[in-house]
N, C-alpha and C positions, 0 to 999 in steps of 0.2 A: 352529229353530235351537238346537243344544245350549248351555246355559248353561255358562260357564267356572266350573270348581270353585272357583277362587280369588276368585270375585266374592261381593260381599254379597247375600243372599237378601231377597226381600220378606217372608219369614216370621220374625217376631221370635224365635219358639222355635228355629228352626234356626240363627239368627245366635248366640243365646246359648249354645246347646250347644256350637257350634264354638269360641267364644271361651273358655268355661269349660274345655273339654278342652285348649285350647291352653295355658292357664295352670293346669292341674290341679297341685296341691301348693304353689302359691304363695299363702302366707297374707296377703300383702299387697293381693291384688286385692280391691277393694271393688265392690259392686253396690247401685244404687239404682233401684227400680222405681217408675215414675211413671205418670200417667194425664192426658191432656189434658182440657180442659173439655168435650169431647165424649164422653170415656170411652176414647179411643183410648190403647193401651198403648205405653209406651216404657221403654227400660232404659239407665241410665247406669253406665258402667265407668270406674274410675280406680284408680291406684296409691296406696296410703295412704302419706302422707309427701312425695309429689311434687306435690301439687296444693294450691292456696289455697282452703280451705273456703268463705271469704266470697264469692269470685267464683262458686263453684258454686251457693250459695244464693241470692244476689241476682241473679246474671246469666244462670243456666241453669234451675234446678229451679223457682224461682218463676215466671218466664215461661212455661215449658212447661205448668204446672198451670193457668194462667189462659188459654190459647189452644186453639182447636181443631186437632187434628192429623190428622183423617181426610182423605185426599184431597189433601194438601198436597205439595209437592215438597221436597227437600232444601234447595234454593236458597231457597225461600220461607221455610222455617223460619229459616235464617240471616240472611235480610234483615229478617224482620217480627217474629220471636219473641225470639231470642237477643240479648242486648246484650253478650256477651262481646267482647272487642276483636279477636280473631282466631279465625275459624272457617272451616272449609272442608269439602266433601263429598268423600268418598272411597269408591270401591267395590272397591278391591283389599284383600283381607283380610290379607295379609302385611305391606302398609303400614300397615294399621290396628293391628296388634299391635306394630309397631315404634314407631308414634307414642305408643302406651299406655305403653311403657317409657320414653319420653322425658319424661314428666310431663303428657301431654295427657289429656283425658277423652274417652270415645268415647260416642256416643249413637245407639242403635238405635231407630227408630221403626217400628211395625207397618205393613207396606203399603209401605215405601220400600226401594228396591233400592240405596240408598246410606247409608253411616253418615256421621255429622257428627263431626268432629275439632275439639275445643274447646281452645284454648290457655289453660291455667290453671296453669302450672308454678309451683312453689315450692320451688326448690332451696335447701338450706341451704349457704351460700357463705361463704368467709373473706373479710373486709373488704380493701379495696384499702389496702395498706401497703408500706413499703420493704423490698425483698428483703433478707435478713440477710447473704448473701454478697455483695452489691453496694451496700453502704451508702456514702454520700458525706458529706463535711462541708458542701459546698456544692452545690446543684442540686436537681432535682425529687425528691420523696419517694415517688412513685407506683411501684408495681409491680404486674405481673399476678397474677391469681389463677386459680382452676380453671375459671371460667366463660368459654367462648369468646366469647360475645356481649359480656361485660364487657371483656374484652381488646381486642377490635375497637373498642369505643367509646373506650377509652383511647388507641388508635392513631389513630383518626379525629378526635379532638379536636386533635391536633398536625398532621395532614394533611388539611386542609379541601380542598374542590373535588372536581370529578368526575374528576380524574386518578387518584385512589386507586381501586384495584380489589381485590375480595375474591372469590375463587373457592372454592366450597365442594365437598368431595368425600367420599365416604362408603368407609371403610376398615375391615377386619376381617372375617374369615370367619364368626365365632361372634356377636360383639358388634359391631354396626355403629357406628362412632364418626365423628364429624364431624371433618374436617381442612379447614383453610382455607389458601389461598395468597393473600398479600397482596403487592402492588406498585404502583409507580406507571407508569402506561402510557407517559409520555413519557420515562422514564428507564431502565427495565428493557431488559436485553440479551434480545431475542425468542428467540435460540438457547439461551441458558441456561434461559429459561422453558419452551421446548419440551422441552428435555433433563430437566428436573426433572418434568414431566407423565408423560414416558415411564417414568422411574425409579419414580415413585410407582405408576404402573400395575402394576409388577412386584413390589411389595412384598406379602409373604405374612406374615400374622399372624393369630392368632385374635381378638385384640382389641389396639387401639392405646391402651394405658394412659399412655403417656407419649411424648413427641416423639423420645425416643432410640430407641424401637422402629423409628421411621422413618429417623433419622440413620444407624444402623448398617447399613441396608440400601441406602441411595442414595449413600453416600459412595464417592469414586473409588478409594480403596485400602482393602482390608481389613487389610493387614499394616502400614500405616504407623501408628506410635505418636502421631504428631501429629494434633490435631485439624483436619479439614479443612471442617468445618461449624461455624458459630458458634452459640452458645447464650447466650441472656440472658433475665432476668425483667423487665427495665425497658424501659417504652414509649419513653422518650426514645432510647435506644440503637436500638431497632427503626426508629424514624422517621428517624434519622440514616442508617442503613444503607440504607433504601429510597430516600432522596435520592441516595445514592451509585450507584444502579442495581442494587441486590440485591433479592432475593426473600425473604420471610419465611414460615415454615410454622408454623401453630398447630394444637394439637389440643384437642378437648374433655377437660376434667378434668386438664389440665396447665398449670401456670403458665409453663412455659419454652418460648420461641420459637425456632426455628431460623432463621439467616440465611445466605444463600449467594449468591455464592460467597464463599469465606474464605481469607485469604492470611495468611502467617506472622507479618508485622509486626502484625497485630491481637491477637496474644496478648500483647504487651507495651503495648498501649493500655488506658487506664481511662477509663471515662465521666467521671471527674473531671477529666481532662485538659482538657476543653472548658469547664469552668466555673471555673477559676482562670487566673492569668496564665500566658500562653504561656511565659515565661521559666522558671518553676517547674515547668510541666508538662512542658517539654522536658527539664529536668534530671532529673526523676523518671523519664520514660521511658528515658533513657540509663542510669540506675542499674539499671532492670529488665533492659534487654538485657545489661548487663555482668554482673548477678546471675546470669543464666541460664548464661552461658558459665563463670563461677567455679563454679556449683554442678555442672556436668559435668565440668569439666577440671581443677579444682584437686587433688582427691585422686589422680588418676592422674599429674599432673605432679609432685606431691610424692614419689610412689613412684619415679618415674623418676630424680629428682634423688638421693634418698636411697639408692637400691638400686644404680643404674648409674654415675651420675657424680657423686658427692659433691664431687668437686674443683671444680665450677663454684659450689658455694656459698662464701660468705665464710667464712674460717677460723673465726672466732668462732661462726658459726652453725652450722657443721659440727661443731665440738666439743661446742656445747650439745646438739645433736641426738644425738650419740654418747653423752654422758654421761646423757642422759634416758633412753636405751634400754639402759643397762648391765644392769640387773636384769630386764627384760622378757623373758618366756619365749616369746614369739611373734615370728615374722617381720614385717617391715614390711607385706607384703601381708595377712597374716592379722589383724594389728593393725587395719589400716585398714578391711578388710571387716567385722570384728567391731564396730567403732565405727559404721561406717555402718548396719549391720543393727540395732543397738540404738537409734540415732537414730530410724530409721524406724518401728521398733517402738513407741518412746515416742510418736512424732508420731501414729501411727494410734490408740494407746489414747487420747490426748488428744482426737482428733476423735471416737472413738465413745463417749467418756464424757459423762455429762449435762453440759450447757453451763456450768452454775455452778462445777463442780469440774474439768472437763476441762483447760483451759488451765493452770490452777495445778498440777494434778496433773503435767502433762507438764514444766513448768519446774522444779518442786521435784525430781522424779525426775532430770532431766538433772543438775541441780547435785549432788545427793547422789551418784549413782552414779559421775559423773565424777571428782569429788573422791575417792571411796573407791577407785576403780580406779588413780588415781596414787598414792595413798598405799600402796595394796597392793602397787604394782610390776607390776600386770597390763598397764598401757599407759603410753606416754610422753606428757608434756604437749604436745610439738609436734604430734604426730599427732591428739591430742584437739582441739587449737585449729582444725587443718585440717579435720576432719570436722564439727565444730560449725558452722564458719563455712560450709562447703559445704551442710550441712543447712539452715540458717537462710536462705541466699540461695536456695534452692530453694523455700522456703515463701512468698517474695515472689511467685511466679507460680503460683497454684492450678491454673490451666488447663494448666500445663505439668508438673506434678509427675509424671505417669506417664511422660512421655517423659524427663524428667530422670533418673528412677530407672533406666530402662532402659539409657540411654547412659552414665550414671555407672558402673554395674556392669560393662557390657560394654567400656567403654575401660578400666577398671581392670585387667580380667583380660587384655586385649591388652597393657597396658603392663608387667605383671607378667611375661609370656612373652618379649617381645620389646624391652622398654626404650623408648628414644625412637623406634625404628622402629615398635613396636606403637602408640605413643601417636600418631604421625603418621598412620599408617594409619587408626586409629579416628576421629581428628578429620576425615580427608579423606572417609571413609565417611559420617560424619554430614553434612558440606556436600553430598556427593553425593546422599544420601537426600533431603535437603530441596530440591535442585534437580529431582529427578525427580518429584516429587508435583504433583498438579494438583487443582483444586477446580472441577468442572463446566466444564472446558477452559481455566480461567484458571491459569497457572503460580503455584505455591505461593509462590515467592520474588518475585512481581510487586511492584515498588516497593521491594524489599529492597536497592536500591544507592543509593549516595549521589547519583548524578545524578538520580534520580527525586524528590529533595527540591525541584529546580527546577520539577517538573511539578504536584505536588499540594500542596506546602508543608506535608505532614503525614505523614512517614515516620519517620525516626529522631528528628525534632524536630517540634514543632508551631509553625508561623508564627502571627503575629497574624490575627485574623479579616478584617482589610482586605486580607490578601494571600493568603489560601487560594484555592486554585483553584476556579473555578466548577464546580458540580455538574452532571452526575454524574461520579464516578471510574470506574464501570463503565457501559457495556462498555469494554473495552480492545482494542487490536489485538493479536491473537495467533493462532498457527497452531492451529486447533481439530482434535482428532482425532475421527473418526467415532465415534458411539456404537455 
């Protein structure tokens, strides 16, 4: 019977030449030639920097040199010779090469038609710490890092029991990366889980370096500016989402976990809402919702008032606005667009600057430029106040900055061309777009109506823990479209 060309050979020289040819040009590949107590030759391969030398010396090399290796099987070497915690026999050569790149050591013994994969990984990892963009004043301080197994252990500590499930997938055409699906079997919507598996099977990428590589390919709508898949670096948030019947997606090398389905109201929720008094949390959530609509609507509404129906303003206010604009050389629309653009440029420069000077630079620049522009007569003080307030309220919701920018400028252009009619049409299109989005078959505006507060006690406001609805929140009864 003809031997499969992808299988390990009994000849040590043949296995060595194949492996070294496969990794030719890679200066990190290390080789350790060994002899057993009976003189049988063996060769150990590993990637420098990915293994723990102490484990190799004490649990692999030393036992091999003291044991006879002729005529033994791979399973016998694993059971009686090696003292490494996790070792396995493998005869597929492609899988051996992949295991080597993951930080395992590969042992070839002359006369054995199987290689031995020895787990001795030593990844350089960032310690478990609180995510910078999701800090809280009260609550857990842990955050995910770039190790998939570490992230799963943080999650497992919060969700004990056999109900927690973790499914591993391998994705990436060039670099095969581990991806993990996590859910609670008693809570998850099986239709959502099946749909997620189907979409993941269609993901095409050379390598999965971040979960956003996956999110952009499995989301329901490519054109929607609103996020339809959640993302977080906090294990407490992921645990709460799983208890609600959702699914989490992790990727090796990425600290961000995806959660789905995802609904619109989640954009206004903060993890700190559940660690403080529900009165304060409800008030803060209400401010975030109001802030989003102020950020999107206020510049357009002011332009509609000032340009089309200034008679609706109080006389004193209309006179003040007119006096402030006496020497301004630009139209109200151009003035508003210019100020919004300058504010966004300053915000972006502050975000991209070093953290120790970025925020201070953005604040000082805004104050200096704003005051200088008013004194020079380039802009009026009322429109500067409006645009500054709109920009600041937009920063309240970092996850909505992109959508706020698009709809703010679009609504402003519609208002400039058609007045209140354009403003009303733009606002209607915004609501219509929100109502048309879905997240894995779940309406995006699910629970975004006041009567739903009676169902979950956690929509526009958060009720006390004694009155919150029993979990899970998902699945919900909704008409599902075929995938």
